[in-house]
Each structure stands twice: as structure tokens, then as C-alpha cells.
C-alpha positions in Angstrom: -1.8 -98.6 65.2 -0.6 -96.6 68.4 0.7 -93.1 67.0 3.1 -91.6 70.1 4.6 -88.2 70.0 8.6 -88.5 71.2 9.2 -85.0 73.0 12.8 -83.7 72.4 14.8 -82.3 74.8 14.9 -78.6 75.6 18.1 -77.5 74.4 19.9 -74.1 74.0 19.9 -73.0 70.4 23.4 -71.4 69.3 22.8 -67.6 68.3 23.2 -67.3 65.0 25.9 -64.8 63.3 23.6 -61.4 62.6 26.2 -60.9 59.5 25.5 -63.8 57.4 22.0 -63.9 58.4 21.2 -60.4 57.5 23.6 -61.1 54.1 22.0 -63.9 53.0 18.4 -62.3 53.8 19.6 -59.3 51.4 21.4 -61.7 49.1 18.2 -63.3 48.1 16.3 -59.7 47.6 19.2 -58.9 45.5 19.0 -62.1 43.3 15.2 -61.3 42.9 15.8 -58.0 41.5 18.7 -58.9 39.1 16.1 -62.1 37.9 13.4 -59.0 37.7 15.7 -57.0 35.7 17.3 -59.5 33.3 12.9 -60.7 32.8 12.6 -56.6 32.0 15.4 -57.2 29.6 14.3 -60.4 28.1 11.1 -58.6 27.8 12.6 -55.3 25.6 14.2 -57.9 23.5 11.6 -60.1 23.0 9.4 -56.9 21.8 12.5 -55.6 19.7 12.5 -59.1 18.0 8.9 -58.8 17.3 9.1 -55.7 16.0 11.7 -56.6 13.7 9.7 -59.1 12.7 6.5 -57.0 11.7 8.7 -55.0 10.3 10.1 -57.6 8.1 6.3 -59.0 7.6 5.0 -55.3 7.2 8.0 -54.7 4.1 7.0 -58.1 2.3 3.2 -56.9 2.6 4.1 -54.0 1.1 6.2 -55.2 -1.7 3.7 -57.4 -2.2 0.9 -55.0 -2.6 3.1 -52.4 -4.9 3.6 -56.0 -6.9 -0.3 -56.5 -6.9 -1.0 -52.6 -8.0 1.7 -52.9 -10.6 0.4 -56.3 -11.9 -3.2 -54.5 -11.9 -1.8 -51.9 -14.1 -0.1 -53.9 -16.5 -3.6 -56.1 -17.2 -5.6 -52.8 -17.6 -2.5 -51.5 -20.3 -2.5 -54.6 -22.3 -6.0 -55.1 -21.8 -6.6 -51.7 -23.6 -3.6 -52.0 -26.0 -5.7 -55.0 -27.3 -9.0 -53.5 -27.4 -6.9 -50.8 -29.6 -5.8 -53.7 -31.7 -9.0 -55.2 -32.0 -10.5 -51.8 -33.3 -7.2 -51.2 -35.5 -7.8 -54.8 -37.2 -11.5 -54.0 -37.8 -10.4 -50.7 -39.6 -7.5 -51.7 -41.5 -8.4 -55.9 -41.8 -4.1 -55.9 -41.9 -3.0 -59.5 -40.6 -0.2 -57.4 -38.1 -2.8 -56.2 -36.3 -3.9 -59.9 -35.2 -0.6 -60.5 -33.6 -0.6 -57.7 -32.1 -3.9 -58.7 -30.3 -2.8 -62.2 -29.5 0.0 -60.8 -27.9 -1.6 -58.3 -26.2 -4.3 -60.4 -24.8 -1.4 -62.7 -24.3 0.1 -60.7 -21.8 -2.7 -59.3 -20.5 -3.8 -62.9 -19.0 -0.3 -63.6 -17.6 -0.7 -60.3 -15.6 -4.0 -61.2 -14.6 -3.0 -64.7 -13.7 0.0 -62.9 -11.5 -2.5 -60.4 -10.0 -4.9 -62.8 -9.1 -2.4 -64.9 -7.0 -0.8 -62.2 -5.1 -4.5 -61.1 -4.5 -5.7 -64.7 -3.2 -5.2 -64.2 0.5 -7.8 -61.1 0.1 -10.6 -63.3 0.7 -13.1 -60.1 0.9 -12.1 -59.3 -2.6 -13.0 -62.7 -4.2 -16.8 -61.5 -5.4 -14.9 -58.3 -7.2 -12.3 -60.4 -8.6 -14.6 -63.3 -10.0 -17.0 -60.3 -11.2 -13.6 -59.0 -13.0 -12.6 -61.8 -14.1 -15.9 -62.3 -16.0 -15.5 -59.3 -17.6 -12.3 -59.6 -18.9 -13.2 -63.0 -20.1 -16.1 -61.3 -22.2 -13.8 -58.7 -23.1 -12.0 -61.3 -25.0 -14.8 -63.3 -26.4 -16.0 -59.7 -27.8 -12.6 -59.3 -29.0 -12.8 -63.1 -30.8 -16.0 -62.5 -32.0 -15.6 -59.0 -33.9 -12.4 -59.6 -35.7 -14.0 -63.4 -36.4 -16.7 -61.3 -38.4 -14.1 -58.8 -39.5 -12.1 -61.5 -41.7 -15.5 -62.9 -42.5 -16.3 -60.0 -44.2 -19.4 -59.8 -42.3 -19.6 -55.7 -41.7 -23.4 -55.8 -40.5 -22.2 -58.1 -37.9 -19.1 -56.1 -37.1 -21.0 -52.8 -36.9 -23.6 -54.7 -34.5 -21.0 -55.5 -32.3 -19.4 -52.4 -32.2 -22.7 -50.5 -31.2 -23.5 -53.5 -28.2 -20.3 -52.4 -27.2 -21.2 -48.8 -27.2 -24.2 -48.8 -25.4 -23.4 -51.6 -22.9 -20.0 -50.0 -22.1 -17.8 -52.9 -21.3 -14.6 -51.6 -21.2 -15.4 -48.4 -19.4 -17.1 -51.3 -16.5 -13.6 -52.9 -16.6 -11.7 -49.8 -16.0 -14.0 -48.7 -12.8 -13.6 -52.1 -11.6 -9.8 -52.1 -12.2 -9.5 -48.7 -10.9 -11.7 -49.8 -7.5 -9.1 -52.9 -6.9 -6.4 -50.2 -7.5 -7.7 -47.8 -4.7 -8.4 -50.9 -2.2 -5.0 -51.9 -2.5 -3.7 -47.7 -1.9 -6.3 -47.7 0.8 -4.3 -51.4 2.7 -1.0 -49.5 2.2 -2.1 -46.1 3.7 -3.8 -48.6 7.3 -0.4 -50.5 6.8 1.8 -47.5 7.0 -1.0 -46.3 9.9 -0.5 -49.6 11.9 3.1 -49.7 11.3 3.6 -46.3 13.1 1.6 -47.5 16.0 3.4 -50.7 16.6 6.5 -48.5 16.2 5.4 -46.1 19.2 4.0 -49.0 21.2 7.6 -50.1 20.9 9.2 -47.0 21.6 6.8 -46.7 24.9 7.4 -50.2 26.3 11.7 -50.1 25.8 11.5 -46.3 27.4 9.6 -48.3 30.3 11.8 -51.2 30.5 14.8 -48.7 30.7 12.8 -46.6 33.6 12.1 -49.9 35.5 15.7 -51.3 35.1 17.2 -48.1 36.3 14.6 -48.3 39.5 15.5 -51.3 40.2 19.1 -50.9 40.2 18.0 -48.1 42.8 16.4 -50.8 45.1 19.4 -53.1 44.7 22.1 -50.1 45.9 19.4 -49.4 48.6 19.6 -52.7 50.0 23.3 -53.2 49.9 23.1 -49.9 52.4 20.4 -51.5 54.1 22.4 -54.5 55.5 25.1 -52.4 56.8 22.4 -50.5 59.0 20.9 -54.0 59.9 23.6 -55.4 61.9 23.7 -53.9 64.8 19.8 -54.2 65.3 19.9 -58.0 64.0 22.5 -58.8 66.5 20.0 -57.4 69.8 16.7 -59.2 67.9 18.0 -62.3 67.4 19.6 -62.7 71.4 16.5 -61.9 72.9 14.9 -64.2 70.4 17.0 -67.3 71.2 16.3 -66.8 75.1 12.3 -66.5 74.2 12.5 -69.8 72.2 14.3 -71.6 75.1 11.8 -70.6 77.1 8.9 -71.8 74.7 10.5 -75.0 73.8 10.7 -75.8 77.4 6.9 -75.4 77.6 6.4 -77.2 73.9 8.5 -80.3 75.9 5.7 -80.5 78.8 2.7 -80.4 76.3 4.2 -82.9 74.4 4.4 -85.4 77.2 1.0 -84.7 78.7 -0.6 -85.4 74.9 1.5 -88.5 74.8 -0.2 -89.8 77.8 -3.5 -89.0 76.8 -3.3 -90.2 73.2 -1.5 -93.6 74.1 -5.0 -93.9 76.7 -7.2 -92.8 73.5 -5.6 -95.8 71.8 -6.2 -98.4 73.9 -9.9 -97.5 74.6 -9.9 -97.3 70.9 -8.4 -100.8 70.5 -10.4 -102.5 73.3 -13.9 -100.6 71.5 -13.0 -102.1 68.2 -12.1 -106.1 69.3 -15.2 -106.0 71.0 -17.4 -104.7 68.1 -15.6 -107.2 66.1 -16.3 -110.3 68.5 -20.0 -108.8 68.4 -20.3 -108.9 65.0 -18.9 -112.2 64.0 -21.3 -113.4 66.8 -24.4 -111.8 65.4 -23.0 -113.8 62.0 -22.8 -116.9 63.4 -26.1 -117.0 64.9 -27.9 -115.9 61.2 -25.7 -118.2 59.8 -26.8 -120.8 61.9 -30.6 -120.4 61.9 -32.4 -122.8 59.8 -35.2 -120.4 58.8 -34.3 -118.0 55.3 -33.2 -114.7 55.9 -32.9 -111.8 53.6 -31.8 -108.4 54.7 -33.0 -105.7 52.4 -32.7 -101.7 51.4 -35.9 -99.4 51.9 -36.7 -100.0 48.5 -36.4 -104.2 48.9 -33.3 -104.9 47.1 -31.3 -107.8 48.7 -28.3 -107.3 50.0 -27.3 -110.5 52.3 -28.7 -113.8 52.8 -28.1 -116.6 54.9 -26.8 -120.1 54.0 -30.1 -121.5 54.5 -31.6 -119.6 51.2 -29.0 -121.2 49.4 -29.5 -124.3 50.7 -33.3 -124.2 50.3 -33.9 -122.1 46.6 -30.4 -123.3 44.7 -30.0 -119.4 44.5 -26.3 -118.8 45.0 -25.1 -115.4 47.1 -24.1 -114.1 43.7 -27.4 -114.3 41.6 -29.6 -112.7 44.0 -27.8 -110.0 45.8 -28.9 -106.7 43.9 -32.1 -108.1 43.0 -35.7 -106.9 44.1 -37.0 -109.0 47.0 -40.7 -109.7 45.2 -38.6 -111.0 42.3 -37.7 -114.7 44.2 -40.8 -114.0 47.2 -44.6 -113.8 46.1 -47.1 -112.6 48.5 -50.6 -113.8 48.3 -53.7 -112.4 50.0 -57.1 -113.4 50.3 -58.4 -110.3 48.1 -55.5 -109.3 45.9 -51.8 -110.4 45.5 -50.4 -107.3 45.2 -52.2 -106.5 48.6 -49.5 -108.5 50.5 -46.5 -106.2 49.6 -48.9 -103.1 50.1 -49.1 -104.5 54.0 -45.1 -104.8 53.8 -45.0 -101.2 52.4 -47.1 -100.1 54.8 -45.2 -101.8 57.5 -41.9 -100.4 56.5 -43.7 -96.7 55.9 -44.9 -96.9 59.8 -41.9 -98.5 60.9 -43.4 -102.1 62.5 -43.1 -105.6 62.5 -45.2 -107.6 60.0 -45.5 -111.4 60.3 -47.5 -114.3 59.5 -48.1 -113.3 55.0 -48.5 -116.2 53.4 -45.7 -116.0 50.7 -44.8 -118.3 47.7 -40.5 -118.6 47.5 -39.2 -119.5 43.8 -36.3 -121.9 43.6 -33.7 -121.5 41.1 -35.2 -124.7 39.2 -38.2 -122.8 39.5 -40.3 -124.4 42.0 -42.3 -122.8 44.2 -42.2 -123.2 48.1 -45.0 -122.0 50.6 -43.4 -120.2 53.2 -44.8 -117.6 56.4 -42.9 -114.4 55.7 -42.2 -112.3 59.1 -40.9 -108.3 58.5 -38.3 -106.7 61.1 -37.2 -103.2 60.0 -34.0 -101.8 60.0 -33.7 -98.4 62.0 -30.8 -95.5 62.0 -32.2 -93.6 65.3 -35.7 -93.0 64.1 -35.3 -93.5 60.6 -35.8 -96.7 58.5 -32.8 -97.4 56.5 -34.0 -101.0 55.7 -35.5 -104.5 56.6 -35.0 -108.0 57.5 -37.4 -110.4 55.9 -37.3 -114.5 57.7 -39.6 -116.9 55.8 -40.5 -120.4 57.1 -40.9 -122.7 54.4 -44.3 -125.4 55.1 -42.1 -128.4 56.3 -44.6 -130.4 53.7 -44.2 -128.3 50.3 -40.2 -128.1 51.0 -39.7 -131.9 51.5 -42.3 -132.6 48.4 -39.7 -130.5 46.3 -37.3 -131.7 47.6 
């Protein structure tokens, strides 16, 4: 398709009203500054909202931590009460103390489950909680055993359990474990308080910077409005001079476009003539190749078939789709006096050296499996000094071809 540059006639451009142009220019800047101001306000609002959210989250977390400490204190308190009731029951044997033991250990279990639920998100405390859970279970088991022994009247077993507990220090271990958990929660409260303070300071700093930036931007808006008034006269003179220069450049550009049109039209005609001649030559070469009776195989440098002529299909029965892309040695076997491989070695040497090869004895395999004796010739295809492919021409032995036909 022929491209043509259409020149436009030069014309005098009207001088634009300088006041309107300057105002439009500054108006965009004012809009941009107000957009930035609103953006800063939005950031400040987002920071304030995030600070409120963090404060709410910190308050919830603080309440949960205090609830955890309270649950731990109640658990330890009821465990101590249950332990004291067990020892009282051992001394008195009063059944009223058994009710106190059951109530104390029941309350202790409820508060411990509450504390575990509140601590479930603190994964680093899971080993300590599991260990404490085992100590509490062991303490409850010790209480059941000693009360059972007291009810059964086996004083020796009771003395043995008391002595074992005194030597093992079971209750002391539980108290230390509860103290560590409680101290850890208090440390978390201190850390969260420090973090809340830092966040508050950061929020104050961001809000202060935002206010300062907005003040600077408002000052810039006022400066732009004042600068607009001072630029009116300057721009009027500049636009008048620019309009005169533009007219001269339009005339020069029109002359260049006319010359470019003439050159481009000539190049398009030459390109069309060249393409037509090339297409004619390609069709002529195709007709020549298709009309010969010899079998023509066009291959790549590694002997993969890329094209065949109709004589190949007529002689062997192989359709073009069956043979394209395959290696030539899958349908053509070269023979020599010394070894079956020597023929293809000669072909490889000829391709490497870029020389023709003829008179090679070959056997062509048809689609039905029959063998046709033929004579093979090789003609390398070159791109400059580089061999990029090859053309193989096989001339079947007339007697073998007629016999197989």
C-alpha cells in the first residue's frame, strides 16, 4: 500500500489571549496543589484512624492481659485453698472439709480453663502452660490419693504422701510457675505501654508534619496567584514572537513534506516492481522444480526435509505431510563398497566443505516398504559463504521403478 504524506497549506496561527493561557496554566498548578493538600489531609485522617484503631486494640489487649492475670491469681488462690482444705481434712477427717476441697478444686479448674483460653494466642507460652497443666493435674491427683487414704484410715500411706510432697516441693513448683506466668504478663503490659507511647509520638509527629506541609502548600497557592498577574505582560510578548516564528517553520515544514512525498512515491514504485519480479521468479522456479521427473528433496543443514516435489509423492506414495520434518536418511539409504555408513559420511563431508556431490548409489523406501534403487546428487544451499541447507536429487533406476510400479 502506497503511503503519501499530505502537506497542509501554511496559515497564520491566531495569537491566543495571554491572560487565558496564563490562568489555565496556573489553574492546573493550583488544582495540583489542592489535590496534594487533600492528599495530605487524607493521610493525616488515615493515620489518626489507625492510631484510634491501635488504641482500641491496645485497650482490648490490656483488658485481656489484666483478665489473664486475674484468672491466674484466682486459680492459684483456689488451688492453695484446696491444698489447705486437703491438709485440714487429713488432720480432722471432717466430711465438711471434703465439700470445701471439691468446691476449691472445682473453682480452680474453671479459672485455670479461663486463663488457658486467654493465653491461647501466646504460642511462646505453650510449653510453660502445658508444664503447669501437668503440675496442677498432679496436685489434684495427690489430693485425691491423700483424701482417699485418710478416709480408708491408712495412716502410714497418708504420712508417706505428705512426706513425698514435702520432699518434692510440688506446691512450691506450682507457685513459682504461676509467678513466672504472671510476671511475663506484667512484662507484656509494660512493653505494650512503651509501644503505645511510641505510636502516639509517631502520630503526633506525622500530624505536625502534615500541618506544616499544608501551610507551605497554601503559601505556594498564594504565590502562584500573585505570579499569574506578573506573567501576563511577559507572556503576551512571548506569544507574539512565537507566532511569527511558527509561521516561518510551517512554511519550511510544508516544503520538506512535498519533497518527502515525491521521494516516498518513487521508493514505493520501485519496491512494488521489485516484489513483482521476485514473486514472478519464485513462481517460475516452483514450476520448474515441480515439472522435473527426478525426485527433489530440500533439507536443512542437519538433513531434515523441508520441501519435496510432486515426483516424490508419485514415485514413493509418501504424502508431503508424512515426510516433512523427518530426517532424509529415514527414507533414503546410501550404500558404498566398504560400509553402509560411508555414503552419509561422504554427504556430511560435502556439506561441510560446501561442494556438490553426485553419483551416490542409494535405496529409496516407498510408503508400502518397497526399495527403489536410485542415484543421488547433492547441491548445497548457501547464504553468502555459509551452507544453510541442501537439495538432494534422486534419479530412480528405470528398471527397478517399473518393476515396483
